[in-house]
N, C-alpha and C positions, 0 to 999 in steps of 0.2 A: 832473744835478748837485745835490748836497745843499744845501738852504738852511741859513742860519745857525741858524734856529729849530729845525730838525730835528737839527742837530749838538748844540745845547744840550740838547735833550730826550734824545738818546743819552748825553750826558755825565752827566746826572742819573741815568739808568738804570744807567750803568756805575758811578757812585759807590755806589749802593745795592748792586749786585752785589759790588763790591770790599769794601764794609763787611761784608757777610754772609760773604764768603770769609775775610777777616781774622779775623772773630769766630769762625768755625768753627776756623780754624787755631790761634787762641789757646786755645780749649778743649782741642784735641788736645795742645798743648804742656803745658798744666797737667796733663792726665791722664797724660802720659808722665812728667812730673817726680814726680807723686804715686806712680806705680808704682815709680819708682826708690827710694822710701823703704821699700818692702816687698819685699825680695829673695825670690823664690820665694813671694810672697804671705804671708811670715812677718813678723808684727808685732814679734816678740821682738827682732830686731836694732835696730829703731828705739827700743824701750823701753830697751835696754841701751846705746844710744849708739854702736852699731857700724855707722853709715852713713857713707859717704864724704863728704868736705867739698864735693865738687862737687854731689852730690845735695841735701845739706843747705842749700847756698846758695840753692836754689830759683829759679834764673834762669828756668826754664820756667814757674814759678808767677807770679812778679811781673814778670818781664821779657817773655818771649814769651807770657805768659798775660795778666795783669791790664793791663799797659801797652798791649799790642796790642789788648786787648778795648776799653779806653777809646778808643783811637784809631779802632777800627772803628766805634764808636758815633758819634763825631764825623764820620767819613767818610760814614756813612749820612745824617747830618743835612745834609751839603752838598747832597744831592739835593733838599732842601726849600728851601734858601736861594739856590741858584745862579741862579734866575730873577729874583728880586726884589732880591737884595742881593749883587752880584758881589764887592764888597769884603769882605763877611763871609765869602763863599765862600773867598777867598784866605786870610784869617786862619785859618779853620777847617782849610783844606787844609794850611797850613804847620804849624799846631799838631799836627794829627793825624799828619802825615807824620813830623815830628820825634819825636813820642812813640813811634810804631810803629817807626821806624828805630832809636831808642835801645834799646827793648826787644828787638828782633830781634837787634841786634848783640851785646848782652849775652848773650843766650841762645846765639848762634852761637859766640862766643868761649869761653864756659864749657863748652859741649859739646865743642868742639875740644880744649881743654886736658884735659877729662875723658877723652876717647878716647886722648890722648897718654899721660897718666899711668897709665891702666889702673884696674881696679876696686880697691875697698877690701875686703880679704878676709883670712882667716887662712891663713898659709902657714908652711912649714918654713924657718927662717932659718939652719939649720945649714950649708946650702950657701952661705950668704953670709958664712961665717966669723964668726958671732956666737955668743954664749954661750947665749942663750935659745933653746929649741928651737922654740916656736910663738909666734906673735904676729899681731895684726891690723895691717895696713898696706898699702902700695902696692908689692907685690913687683916689678912690671914696670918701675918707675922705675929700678931698679938693673940691669936687663938691657940695658945700653947696646949690646951687640953683637948683640942679637936683637930684632926687632919682633914683639910678641905679636899685633898685628893681622893679620900675614901668616903667622905660624907657629902654626897651629891646634893643634899638638901641645902647646903650652903652656896651652891653654885648660882642660884637665882635669888637668894634672900639677902645676901650681903652686898654684892656689887650692884649699884644702881645705874651706873653709866661708865663706859659704853654697855649697851645691852649685850648679853652673852659674852661678857669680858672673860669670864673664867674658862668657858669652852674654847674661845679663841686662843687664850694664853696656853692652856694645857695641850691643846691639839698641836699647835705649831712648835712649841718648845719640845714636845715629845717627839715630833718629827725630826727636829734638829738633834735631839739626843740619839735617836736611832741611826740617823745618817752618820753622825760622828763615830758611833760604834762600828758601823759598816766600814767607814774609812780606816779605822784602826785595824780592823781585820784584814782589809786589803793591803795595808802597809806591811803587816806581819807576813802575809803571803808573798809580797814583793821581795822582802828580805830573804826569805827561804829560796825563792826562785832565783834571785841574783847570786846567792852563794852557790847554789847547785849549778847554775850556768857558768860561773867563773871556774869552779872546780873542773867541770867537764871540758872547758876551753883549754885549760892547762894540760889536762890529760890527753886531749886530742892532739896538741902540739908535740907532746912527748911520746 
């Protein structure tokens, strides 16, 4: 049977591992969001202001990125304080969990909405009964009877510029969605680990 002191030690080790995992995930989220700003690795679209609002919002940079990175740093710190200051551990655990949860949720919601709306690209609007022949916008928002995520024939026939705009959009926002889900899972594990560590710390002292 594990002693309370051993459980507390495992909890501190787990906090460091969770902090490292969340930190790595936050860097991946920031990288994915930065990549969305350069479709096909072309900087001209960003310079011309032809980047979609979801990518420009930068939720993967400041939400799933910076906020989660700060939380990961705090979580790693709980491994140092959990033995000598259990109350401080609780405070840091709640603060870091709330910060990471907020950042991950913002990134998750933004990515989900971005996948629903589709990419920002140049398309032929004559098929939508409009006067202007070409424009940049969100063509898939007007296709209510067809879902572009499942109809791959639309991926190359609707967006004219940037090339492979749909693939770029779907790939990196899907990555952001998965990363934010992973971050939420790690936050939940962190909360359970912190409660277990705090309980065992009090039991060890008494």
